[in-house]
Backbone as CSV, one residue per row, in Angstrom:
resi,resn,N_x,N_y,N_z,CA_x,CA_y,CA_z,C_x,C_y,C_z
1,UNK,-17.036,23.625,12.761,-17.078,22.273,12.237,-17.077,21.291,13.390
2,UNK,-17.882,20.261,13.270,-17.972,19.253,14.311,-17.462,17.919,13.783
3,UNK,-16.743,17.200,14.604,-16.177,15.906,14.209,-17.211,14.812,14.425
4,UNK,-17.290,13.897,13.483,-18.199,12.758,13.569,-17.447,11.559,14.134
5,UNK,-17.669,11.210,15.398,-16.930,10.090,16.004,-17.304,8.728,15.415
6,UNK,-18.375,8.657,14.628,-18.771,7.385,14.029,-18.181,7.196,12.624
7,UNK,-17.479,8.207,12.120,-16.895,8.114,10.776,-15.808,7.042,10.748
8,UNK,-15.722,6.328,9.642,-14.658,5.353,9.430,-13.561,6.044,8.638
9,UNK,-12.354,6.064,9.180,-11.222,6.752,8.560,-10.328,5.738,7.857
10,UNK,-10.072,5.992,6.571,-9.201,5.125,5.778,-7.880,5.862,5.551
11,UNK,-6.785,5.214,5.915,-5.457,5.772,5.678,-5.225,5.916,4.184
12,UNK,-4.644,7.019,3.760,-4.343,7.212,2.337,-3.556,6.029,1.792
13,UNK,-3.946,5.569,0.617,-3.353,4.381,0.020,-1.848,4.461,-0.156
14,UNK,-1.188,3.379,0.172,0.261,3.268,0.058,0.607,2.457,-1.181
15,UNK,1.384,3.046,-2.100,1.717,2.371,-3.357,2.756,1.278,-3.177
16,UNK,3.619,1.402,-2.191,4.574,0.360,-1.839,5.448,-0.083,-2.994
17,UNK,6.065,0.863,-3.678,6.986,0.539,-4.758,8.417,0.764,-4.295
18,UNK,9.308,-0.062,-4.812,10.728,0.078,-4.502,11.283,1.324,-5.176
19,UNK,11.984,2.138,-4.419,12.724,3.270,-4.959,14.177,3.071,-4.568
20,UNK,15.117,3.420,-5.430,16.533,3.198,-5.104,16.894,3.758,-3.722
21,UNK,17.414,2.895,-2.866,17.851,3.304,-1.535,16.747,3.446,-0.513
22,UNK,15.507,3.131,-0.887,14.378,3.281,0.038,13.484,2.040,-0.026
23,UNK,13.285,1.379,1.108,12.396,0.217,1.092,10.943,0.661,0.896
24,UNK,10.091,-0.200,0.341,8.698,0.169,0.116,7.968,0.625,1.377
25,UNK,8.347,0.097,2.531,7.648,0.434,3.775,8.128,1.729,4.427
26,UNK,9.102,2.403,3.848,9.706,3.567,4.508,8.692,4.665,4.847
27,UNK,7.873,5.086,3.890,6.925,6.163,4.168,5.902,5.743,5.219
28,UNK,5.367,4.516,5.086,4.405,4.026,6.072,5.024,4.009,7.465
29,UNK,6.235,3.512,7.571,6.929,3.470,8.864,7.108,4.879,9.435
30,UNK,7.465,5.822,8.589,7.655,7.199,9.051,6.371,7.789,9.613
31,UNK,5.253,7.595,8.929,4.017,8.208,9.437,3.479,7.481,10.663
32,UNK,3.743,6.186,10.767,3.313,5.459,11.957,4.163,5.823,13.165
33,UNK,5.431,6.150,12.938,6.357,6.480,14.032,6.380,7.964,14.384
34,UNK,5.718,8.811,13.620,5.749,10.261,13.860,5.290,10.573,15.286
35,UNK,6.172,11.177,16.064,5.879,11.461,17.478,4.803,12.529,17.649
36,UNK,4.747,13.505,16.761,3.771,14.595,16.890,2.395,14.227,16.336
37,UNK,2.363,13.501,15.236,1.102,13.134,14.584,1.129,11.655,14.198
38,UNK,1.072,10.773,15.181,1.178,9.340,14.876,-0.036,8.842,14.087
39,UNK,0.210,8.402,12.879,-0.883,7.950,12.011,-1.659,6.786,12.629
40,UNK,-0.978,5.933,13.371,-1.632,4.744,13.928,-2.844,5.091,14.791
41,UNK,-2.831,6.256,15.404,-3.928,6.662,16.274,-5.077,7.314,15.509
42,UNK,-4.919,7.451,14.197,-5.878,8.274,13.463,-6.523,7.615,12.246
43,UNK,-6.533,6.312,12.165,-7.251,5.647,11.072,-7.786,4.296,11.529
44,UNK,-8.835,3.863,10.843,-9.483,2.587,11.161,-9.110,1.480,10.174
45,UNK,-8.855,1.873,8.924,-8.583,0.929,7.849,-7.351,1.393,7.082
46,UNK,-6.455,0.481,6.771,-5.264,0.812,5.979,-5.548,0.507,4.512
47,UNK,-5.243,1.467,3.633,-5.448,1.267,2.195,-4.123,0.893,1.534
48,UNK,-4.189,-0.066,0.647,-3.013,-0.596,-0.036,-3.243,-0.461,-1.533
49,UNK,-2.282,0.108,-2.259,-2.350,0.230,-3.720,-1.309,-0.702,-4.320
50,UNK,-1.678,-1.369,-5.407,-0.731,-2.299,-5.999,-0.699,-2.145,-7.514
51,UNK,0.460,-1.721,-8.038,0.647,-1.514,-9.470,1.913,-2.201,-9.972
52,UNK,2.224,-3.338,-9.440,3.413,-4.079,-9.835,2.998,-5.420,-10.418
53,UNK,3.937,-6.166,-11.000,3.597,-7.496,-11.509,2.971,-8.359,-10.410
54,UNK,1.963,-9.155,-10.745,1.230,-9.945,-9.752,2.098,-10.807,-8.849
55,UNK,3.201,-11.349,-9.385,4.039,-12.229,-8.556,4.717,-11.482,-7.407
56,UNK,4.730,-10.158,-7.448,5.322,-9.373,-6.371,4.313,-9.011,-5.277
57,UNK,3.043,-9.273,-5.508,1.999,-8.893,-4.554,2.188,-9.499,-3.158
58,UNK,2.394,-10.808,-3.037,2.510,-11.374,-1.683,3.638,-10.745,-0.863
59,UNK,4.787,-10.533,-1.479,5.935,-9.960,-0.761,5.634,-8.540,-0.280
60,UNK,5.060,-7.710,-1.139,4.775,-6.324,-0.768,3.635,-6.240,0.242
61,UNK,2.638,-7.090,0.090,1.534,-7.100,1.048,2.039,-7.532,2.421
62,UNK,2.916,-8.524,2.452,3.475,-8.992,3.728,4.306,-7.904,4.397
63,UNK,5.085,-7.162,3.614,5.874,-6.061,4.174,4.950,-4.982,4.748
64,UNK,3.852,-4.707,4.069,2.855,-3.733,4.539,2.269,-4.194,5.872
65,UNK,1.836,-5.442,5.922,1.251,-6.013,7.142,2.269,-6.033,8.281
66,UNK,3.518,-6.346,7.984,4.575,-6.371,9.001,4.794,-4.987,9.598
67,UNK,4.772,-3.956,8.758,4.942,-2.586,9.260,3.801,-2.224,10.207
68,UNK,2.584,-2.575,9.860,1.449,-2.301,10.753,1.604,-3.054,12.069
69,UNK,1.998,-4.303,11.991,2.163,-5.131,13.185,3.236,-4.567,14.108
70,UNK,4.326,-4.064,13.518,5.410,-3.485,14.323,4.924,-2.337,15.202
71,UNK,3.869,-1.660,14.762,3.348,-0.528,15.523,2.076,-0.888,16.291
72,UNK,1.833,-2.191,16.448,0.729,-2.658,17.280,-0.643,-2.554,16.637
73,UNK,-0.692,-2.398,15.311,-1.986,-2.265,14.645,-2.134,-3.281,13.502
74,UNK,-1.502,-4.414,13.654,-1.564,-5.446,12.629,-2.942,-6.070,12.473
75,UNK,-3.840,-5.803,13.425,-5.193,-6.349,13.346,-6.155,-5.435,12.587
76,UNK,-5.681,-4.272,12.162,-6.549,-3.358,11.409,-6.872,-3.949,10.039
77,UNK,-8.088,-3.732,9.557,-8.411,-4.201,8.208,-7.550,-3.503,7.170
78,UNK,-7.264,-4.221,6.093,-6.527,-3.658,4.961,-7.422,-3.773,3.738
79,UNK,-7.631,-2.644,3.086,-8.404,-2.635,1.843,-7.453,-2.392,0.684
80,UNK,-7.569,-3.185,-0.367,-6.848,-2.909,-1.602,-7.749,-1.961,-2.382
81,UNK,-7.386,-0.681,-2.388,-8.257,0.342,-2.964,-7.875,0.741,-4.386
82,UNK,-6.716,0.309,-4.851,-6.308,0.513,-6.240,-5.393,-0.636,-6.628
83,UNK,-5.493,-1.060,-7.881,-4.613,-2.105,-8.394,-4.602,-2.035,-9.909
84,UNK,-3.533,-2.509,-10.490,-3.437,-2.552,-11.937,-2.149,-3.232,-12.349
85,UNK,-2.118,-3.682,-13.590,-0.906,-4.285,-14.124,-0.073,-3.223,-14.813
86,UNK,1.249,-3.319,-14.725,2.117,-2.342,-15.387,1.905,-2.345,-16.905
87,UNK,2.011,-1.175,-17.499,1.887,-1.074,-18.947,3.071,-0.390,-19.591
88,UNK,3.961,0.213,-18.798,5.086,0.914,-19.391,6.094,-0.096,-19.942
89,UNK,6.741,0.246,-21.063,7.615,-0.712,-21.775,8.717,-1.329,-20.926
90,UNK,9.330,-0.585,-20.036,10.433,-1.127,-19.241,9.960,-2.278,-18.364
91,UNK,8.721,-2.265,-17.975,8.189,-3.296,-17.096,7.542,-4.427,-17.900
92,UNK,7.002,-4.093,-19.051,6.282,-5.083,-19.848,7.236,-6.008,-20.581
93,UNK,8.199,-5.436,-21.302,9.147,-6.253,-22.059,8.421,-7.199,-22.988
94,UNK,8.902,-8.413,-23.081,8.257,-9.387,-23.961,7.307,-10.286,-23.190
95,UNK,7.154,-10.027,-21.913,6.275,-10.844,-21.076,4.814,-10.536,-21.424
96,UNK,4.119,-11.503,-21.976,2.744,-11.301,-22.426,1.724,-11.328,-21.283
97,UNK,2.183,-11.566,-20.056,1.242,-11.583,-18.931,1.056,-10.194,-18.340
98,UNK,1.663,-9.193,-18.971,1.578,-7.812,-18.478,1.197,-6.898,-19.635
99,UNK,0.935,-5.662,-19.298,0.673,-4.678,-20.328,-0.790,-4.556,-20.682
100,UNK,-1.075,-3.854,-21.779,-2.431,-3.554,-22.184,-3.259,-4.818,-22.445
101,UNK,-2.640,-5.810,-23.106,-3.379,-7.027,-23.408,-3.798,-7.756,-22.137
102,UNK,-2.893,-7.846,-21.183,-3.214,-8.518,-19.930,-4.289,-7.755,-19.163
103,UNK,-4.229,-6.416,-19.197,-5.262,-5.634,-18.517,-6.617,-5.873,-19.155
104,UNK,-6.668,-5.959,-20.486,-7.929,-6.190,-21.175,-8.531,-7.546,-20.800
105,UNK,-7.665,-8.557,-20.613,-8.157,-9.879,-20.238,-8.702,-9.871,-18.831
């Protein structure tokens, strides 16, 4: 197998969701800091996935960008490669700006 040096490499999309006791940037930070296989040296474009309420987008995107900047790659392009509004009942509640109806609009 031969490597194509002209290929554009996209980092696997980061969902960036809060998990109890873990900040959204934890996994990204770990792969960027990995001493044996530093992700920062091996991709051209960072992929960002967003499946949270829209008002949370700026905060999570900024945290994503800050993590890249901390490792000297804040100038890399970021592609939003997946996005959607929450539809599960715990997240939707009575807020009509979320859920199936909002996705249809």
